[in-house]
C-alpha positions in Angstrom: 72.3 125.7 103.9 73.7 122.2 103.3 72.6 120.7 99.9 70.6 117.5 99.9 73.4 115.6 98.2 75.8 116.7 100.9 73.4 116.0 103.8 72.6 112.5 102.4 76.3 111.6 101.7 77.1 108.6 103.9 79.8 108.9 106.6 82.8 106.6 106.9 84.9 106.1 110.0 88.4 104.7 110.6 89.7 104.0 114.1 93.3 103.2 114.5 94.4 101.8 117.9 98.0 102.7 117.6 100.8 102.1 120.1 101.3 105.7 120.9 97.9 107.3 120.0 94.4 106.2 119.2 92.9 108.0 116.2 89.4 108.4 114.8 88.9 109.9 111.4 85.4 110.5 110.0 84.9 111.4 106.3 82.4 111.5 103.5 82.7 111.6 99.8 82.2 115.0 98.3 82.5 115.9 94.6 84.2 112.6 93.8 86.8 113.2 96.6 87.1 112.8 100.3 86.1 115.4 102.8 87.3 115.0 106.4 84.4 115.8 108.7 86.1 115.1 112.1 89.4 113.9 113.5 90.0 112.8 117.1 93.4 111.9 118.5 94.2 110.8 122.1 97.6 110.1 123.5 97.0 106.7 125.1 100.7 105.5 125.0 99.6 101.9 125.1 103.1 100.6 124.3 104.4 102.2 127.6 101.9 99.9 129.4 103.6 96.7 128.3 105.5 95.1 131.2 108.6 93.0 131.0 106.5 90.0 130.0 104.7 91.9 127.2 101.5 92.0 129.2 99.4 95.1 129.1 98.9 96.6 132.5 95.3 97.2 133.7 96.1 100.9 133.9 97.1 100.9 130.2 94.0 98.9 129.3 91.8 101.4 131.2 93.3 104.3 129.4 92.6 102.6 126.1 89.0 101.7 126.9 88.2 105.2 128.2 89.3 106.6 124.9 87.2 104.1 123.0 84.2 105.1 125.0 84.6 108.6 123.6 84.8 107.2 120.1 81.8 104.9 120.5 79.4 107.9 120.9 80.5 109.3 117.6 80.0 106.0 115.8 76.3 105.7 116.6 75.3 107.7 113.4 77.5 105.7 111.1 76.5 102.5 109.4 78.5 99.5 110.6 79.6 98.6 107.1 81.2 102.0 106.8 83.4 101.6 109.9 86.9 100.0 110.1 88.5 99.6 113.5 92.0 98.2 113.6 94.7 97.4 116.2 98.4 97.4 115.5 101.8 96.6 117.0 101.3 96.9 120.8 98.2 94.8 120.8 100.0 92.3 118.5 102.8 92.1 121.1 100.5 91.9 124.2 100.0 88.4 125.6 96.6 89.5 127.0 95.6 91.0 123.6 92.4 88.8 123.4 91.2 90.2 126.7 91.8 93.8 125.6 90.1 93.2 122.2 87.1 91.5 123.9 86.6 94.4 126.2 87.2 96.9 123.4 84.5 95.2 121.2 82.0 95.5 124.1 82.7 99.3 124.5 82.6 100.0 120.8 79.7 97.8 120.0 81.7 96.7 116.9 84.6 94.4 116.3 88.3 95.4 116.4 90.4 93.8 113.7 94.0 92.9 114.7 96.3 93.6 111.8 99.4 91.6 111.2 102.6 93.6 110.7 102.5 92.8 107.0 98.8 93.9 106.7 99.6 97.1 108.5 102.4 97.8 106.1 100.2 97.1 103.1 97.5 99.5 104.2 100.2 102.1 105.0 101.5 101.8 101.5 98.0 102.0 100.0 97.4 105.2 102.1 100.5 106.8 100.6 99.7 105.5 97.1 96.1 106.8 97.2 97.2 110.3 98.3 100.6 110.8 96.6 101.1 111.4 92.9 104.3 109.5 91.9 105.0 107.5 88.8 108.3 106.2 90.1 109.1 103.5 92.7 108.6 104.9 96.2 110.1 103.8 99.5 107.6 104.3 102.3 108.6 104.6 105.9 106.3 104.6 108.9 107.7 104.7 112.5 105.0 103.8 115.0 105.0 103.5 118.7 106.0 99.8 118.8 106.7 98.9 115.2 108.3 100.3 112.0 107.0 99.5 108.5 109.2 99.7 105.4 107.6 99.3 102.0 108.8 99.7 98.4 106.2 99.8 95.6 104.9 101.6 92.5 101.4 102.7 91.8 99.0 100.8 94.0 101.2 97.7 94.1 103.7 97.0 96.9 106.8 95.0 96.0 108.6 94.6 99.3 106.9 94.8 102.8 108.5 94.5 106.2 107.3 95.3 109.7 109.9 95.2 112.5 109.3 95.5 116.2 111.1 98.8 116.8 109.1 101.9 117.7 109.4 105.3 119.3 107.6 104.4 122.5 109.4 101.1 123.0 112.7 102.6 122.2 112.1 105.5 124.4 111.5 103.1 127.3 114.5 100.9 126.3 117.2 103.6 125.6 116.0 106.8 127.1 114.4 105.6 130.3 116.7 107.8 132.3 115.3 110.9 130.5 118.8 111.9 129.4 119.7 113.1 125.9 123.4 112.3 125.3 125.5 110.7 122.6 125.6 107.4 124.5 121.8 106.9 124.6 121.5 107.9 121.0 124.3 105.6 119.9 122.8 102.6 121.7 119.3 103.3 120.1 120.7 103.9 116.6 123.0 100.8 116.7 120.2 98.6 118.0 117.9 99.7 115.1 120.7 99.3 112.5 121.4 95.7 113.7 117.7 94.8 113.0 117.5 96.7 109.7 120.8 95.7 108.1 119.7 92.3 106.8 116.9 94.0 104.8 119.2 96.3 102.8 120.3 93.8 100.0 116.7 92.8 99.0 115.4 96.4 99.1 118.4 97.6 97.1 117.7 95.1 94.3 114.2 96.4 93.9 115.4 100.1 94.1 113.4 103.3 94.5 113.4 106.9 93.2 111.6 108.7 96.1 111.3 108.3 99.8 108.1 109.2 101.7 107.0 109.0 105.3 104.1 110.3 107.3 104.2 109.1 110.9 104.5 111.2 114.0 108.3 111.5 113.9 108.4 112.7 110.3 105.5 115.1 110.9 107.3 116.6 113.9 110.5 117.1 111.9 108.5 118.6 109.0 106.7 121.0 111.5 110.1 122.2 112.7 111.2 122.9 109.1 107.9 124.7 108.4 108.4 126.9 111.5 111.7 128.0 110.0 110.1 128.6 106.6 112.3 125.8 105.1 110.9 123.4 102.5 109.7 120.3 104.3 112.3 117.9 102.9 114.0 115.9 105.6 117.7 115.4 104.9 120.4 113.4 106.7 122.0 116.7 107.5 118.8 118.0 109.2 118.6 114.8 111.2 122.1 115.2 112.6 121.4 118.9 113.4 118.3 117.9 115.3 120.2 115.3 117.2 122.8 117.8 118.2 120.1 120.3 119.3 118.4 117.6 121.4 121.7 116.6 123.1 122.2 120.3 123.9 118.8 120.2 125.8 120.4 117.4 128.0 117.1 115.8 129.1 113.7 115.1 127.6 111.8 117.3 130.0 114.0 120.2 129.0 113.4 119.9 125.2 112.6 123.3 123.6 113.1 123.3 119.9 111.5 125.9 117.5 108.4 124.4 115.9 108.4 121.2 118.1 105.1 121.0 120.1 105.1 119.7 123.7 102.9 116.9 122.5 105.7 115.5 120.4 108.6 116.0 122.7 108.4 112.7 124.8 109.3 110.4 121.9 111.1 112.7 119.5 114.5 111.4 120.5 113.7 107.7 120.1 111.9 108.3 116.8 114.8 110.4 115.5 117.2 107.6 116.4 115.2 105.0 114.5 114.9 107.4 111.5 118.7 108.1 111.5 119.3 104.3 111.5 117.0 103.9 108.5 118.7 106.7 106.6 122.2 105.2 107.3 121.3 101.5 106.5 119.4 102.3 103.3 121.7 105.2 102.3 118.8 107.7 102.1 119.6 111.3 101.4 116.2 112.9 101.8 112.6 112.2 102.6 109.3 114.0 101.9 106.3 114.0 104.1 103.4 111.9 102.7 99.7 112.9 102.8 98.4 109.6 103.9 99.3 106.4 105.7 97.4 103.6 107.5 94.0 105.4 108.1 93.9 106.6 104.5 94.8 103.2 103.2 91.9 101.6 105.1 89.5 104.4 104.0 90.2 104.3 100.3 90.0 100.5 100.2 86.5 100.9 101.7 85.2 103.8 99.5 83.3 103.1 96.3 85.8 105.1 94.2 87.3 104.5 90.8 91.0 103.6 91.5 91.9 104.2 87.9 91.2 108.0 88.2 94.4 110.0 88.6 94.7 111.1 92.2 95.6 114.7 91.3 92.8 115.0 88.8 90.3 113.7 91.4 91.5 116.4 93.8 91.4 119.1 91.2 87.9 118.2 90.1 86.7 118.2 93.7 88.2 121.6 94.4 86.7 123.1 91.2 83.3 121.8 92.0 83.5 122.9 95.6 84.6 126.4 94.8 82.4 126.7 91.7 85.3 127.3 89.3 84.4 128.2 85.7 85.5 124.9 84.2 85.0 126.1 80.6 87.3 129.0 81.1 89.9 127.0 82.9 90.0 124.5 80.0 90.6 127.4 77.6 93.4 128.7 79.8 95.0 125.3 80.0 94.8 124.8 76.2 96.6 128.1 75.7 99.2 127.1 78.3 99.9 123.8 76.6 100.3 125.6 73.2 102.7 128.2 74.6 104.7 125.6 76.5 105.2 123.6 73.3 106.4 126.8 71.5 108.8 127.7 74.3 110.0 124.4 75.7 112.9 123.9 73.3 114.4 127.4 73.7 113.9 127.6 77.4 114.8 123.9 78.1 111.5 123.1 79.7 110.4 119.5 80.4 107.0 117.9 80.7 107.7 116.8 84.3 106.1 117.4 87.7 106.5 121.2 87.4 104.6 121.1 84.1 101.8 119.1 85.7 101.6 121.8 88.4 101.4 124.5 85.8 98.4 122.7 84.3 96.8 122.3 87.7 97.2 126.0 88.3 95.3 126.7 85.1 92.4 124.8 86.7 92.7 126.3 90.1 93.8 129.9 89.7 90.3 131.2 90.2 89.2 129.1 93.2 89.4 132.2 95.5 86.7 134.0 93.4 84.0 132.3 95.4 85.0 134.4 98.4 85.5 137.8 96.7 87.1 139.3 93.7 89.3 142.0 95.2 91.7 139.7 97.1 90.9 136.4 95.3 94.5 135.6 94.5 95.3 135.7 98.2 92.2 133.6 98.9 93.3 131.1 96.3 96.8 130.8 97.8 95.3 130.3 101.2 93.0 127.5 100.0 95.9 125.8 98.3 98.0 126.0 101.4 95.4 124.8 103.8 93.0 122.5 101.9 93.3 118.7 101.9 95.1 118.0 98.6 95.7 114.3 98.0 98.3 113.9 95.3 100.1 117.1 96.1 102.9 117.0 98.7 104.2 120.1 100.6 106.7 121.0 97.9 104.0 120.7 95.2 101.7 122.9 97.2 104.3 125.7 97.5 104.8 126.0 93.7 101.0 125.7 93.0 100.4 128.4 95.7 102.9 130.7 94.0 101.3 130.2 90.6 97.8 131.0 91.8 99.0 134.0 93.8 101.1 135.5 91.0 99.0 134.7 87.9 98.4 138.4 87.4 99.6 141.7 88.9 102.9 142.4 90.5 105.5 139.5 90.7 107.1 138.8 94.0 110.2 137.0 92.9 110.9 135.6 96.3 107.9 133.3 95.9 109.6 131.7 92.9 112.4 130.1 95.0 110.9 126.6 95.1 112.1 123.1 96.2 110.2 121.5 93.3 112.2 123.2 90.6 114.8 126.0 90.1 113.6 129.6 90.2 114.3 130.2 86.5 112.0 127.3 85.4 109.4 128.5 87.9 109.6 131.9 86.4 109.2 130.6 82.8 106.1 128.5 83.8 104.6 131.4 85.6 105.0 133.6 82.5 103.2 130.9 80.4 100.3 130.9 82.9 100.0 134.7 83.0 100.0 135.1 79.2 97.5 132.3 78.9 95.1 134.0 81.3 95.5 137.3 79.4 94.8 135.7 76.0 91.6 134.1 77.4 90.6 137.4 79.1 87.2 137.7 77.2 86.3 134.1 78.2 85.0 133.1 74.8 86.0 130.3 72.4 86.0 132.3 69.2 88.1 135.3 70.3 91.6 134.2 69.6 92.9 134.1 66.0 95.6 131.8 64.7 98.9 133.3 65.9 102.5 132.4 66.1 104.5 132.3 69.4 108.2 131.9 69.9 111.3 132.9 71.9 114.2 134.9 70.5 117.4 135.7 72.2 116.2 133.5 75.1 114.5 136.6 76.7 112.1 138.0 74.1 108.7 136.5 73.9 107.1 136.9 70.5 103.3 136.7 70.3 102.6 137.5 66.7 98.9 138.6 66.9 97.3 140.3 63.9 97.4 144.1 64.1 93.7 144.5 63.1 92.7 141.9 65.7 94.6 143.8 68.4 92.8 147.0 67.4 89.5 145.3 67.7 90.3 143.9 71.1 91.9 146.9 73.0 91.4 145.3 76.5 93.7 142.3 75.7 96.1 144.6 73.8 96.4 146.9 76.8 96.9 144.0 79.2 99.7 142.5 77.1 101.3 146.0 77.0 101.0 146.2 80.8 102.4 142.7 81.1 105.6 143.8 79.4 106.3 146.0 82.5 105.6 143.1 84.9 107.8 140.6 83.0 110.6 143.1 82.9 111.2 142.3 86.6 112.1 138.8 85.4 114.4 140.0 82.7 112.0 139.2 80.0 110.2 141.3 77.3 107.2 140.8 75.1 106.9 141.6 71.4 103.3 141.6 70.2 103.6 144.0 67.2 104.8 141.4 64.7 103.2 140.0 61.5 102.2 136.4 61.0 
């Protein structure tokens, strides 16, 4: 049964009339976070309906209006003030845009807002900023059907914004109209994009950035291909060249069959790849990570009555803990122990309070989220939730380490799960050990159980937990679990010494 608070929670809708696809996203606020209620996507390919004079054909307009009629039915239950409908690059370019917007407004019963290129880029950046946890300057890339947005910023503040009229649909029509995949077509597309992008390099280089994020269809398609191969979803220049070579081997667009690439994404993957390769080359990018949000999320979060000062990850963690009825008091105790052990071990083990440390603390909060389903397999359930839930603030690489921690916080240790893109396997192992020991020490779920004790590392591989002998005798369950843990940690080349005096 749905609670009254959930049933009464107002809905919010975002509609994005993109150059390639029209999207509708419906959400509501739940536990101080965002829950996606429905998503609808239709391949309208509006940009392919621009003729040589940049006039939208009647056929393209009809495809767009038919899609909007489907969306209009869904909007009837949502307050007008909770709806944002925006149009982007193709409609900006169309000479008959006013005619299309007038007809679209009539179908929807609400007004479509035509975003400028700079406005679109700003909202794209805000979508990334609201859903990605990054304290450094970030370079955000979004390749649309008819435009590409490039933004550098930090926090919620953008510092450089550019929108250029190059997109995967328009480039597909311009450079791959014959349907052939060969070096000549790729070179023409890449060089054309490089010519437009080259003048931007100097100003962007002066600002600088530490990470590169992207979330549009081209990057999502490439990430899906990596995921299919069980490879971390970090897009590198090497992978881009490999994909180009594989596409050329397919010879034509209608013959594309690459592992992990869906048929929906094949028509414009070559043109999108060419643009991304040009961006990598001009801006000397080595790798890119998939972002959790973009334009629609930017529009949504600017509309929601949320506290923008709240840490994105903490908002996500709090929401998950409330949704899955996690024992917050116990998780706080586990986290307190983890912080204490980390400080004791960090110098000897060379640990740092970086992103991996933050993921360790998040795992202290979330390691029991699977208990709501059942106890017997709750670690697997926890891992499944981490892998599949909406987690603003955690990218794909973050998810993998967090998933490993909640899956391995007790019981046998599968060392293959500790090979992580976020950090090296040795550091992942050390952080997992801290989590496992913290959980054991808080086994009785009471504040007053643990005595004052000393913890340290000797010979790099021996963990000393100097608990009083009489206390261990009075708490045989914890004592037995620590003894059992010695056997588990031996698989990591570590041993535990608990029979020492303070």
